[in-house]
C-alpha angles and dihedrals in degrees: 000000000000140000118206106224093201085078119083117264114225120241113274120244109196117204113253115276096019120134122188126217138163125255117275126180091245088063093052097100094050093044090049092049091053092048091051090051091048092056098043093106097045134274096112144332138247122221122232115296097258093047093044094048094047093048092044098047095043098044111121089233094051118124116161090211087065095057106084117200121195116204135187130182091286099047140266113003102164142026129189108183114192135180126223089251089073091259125140105220099179138006117183130167122191113244091243089060099041119116093029099094097260095126090051092047092051091050093048089048090053090049091052092049092050091047088055088051087054095243118159099213143009118218137192139166125237131177115249092236093054093092096161092058092044091054090051092049093047090048090059093048103268121141137189114267101168141005121215131185114250112240113244 
């Protein structure tokens, strides 16, 4: 799916009690744990912590300022991991924070950052059976640009 960044991005309303920070290696274990939880019911998988962290932090498109971490009083409740190519690699919201607009806020924040970087579009991939995610992405102005078969 794609979001045209020539279009205005709505103002962000962060859920009460949410603080945003950038990724740091000392947060890797907690970020990884949330990503594992986010993919428990399908839609992808996350390699073991050491493998995930090494791949993430050494990827040519890695920039820690493009990995947005949402925290509340209890810890990490959201992650929006982006690449320098204006691609959203992962978006995960903890179950205790779902339904409060955090996913939307993280997406809009990513759109704003990529607008400031003078990108034309932001892209991501989503499985066709992930209807909840698709509704969220459509709600923030994303649209389907290409369908691809999922490798077995």
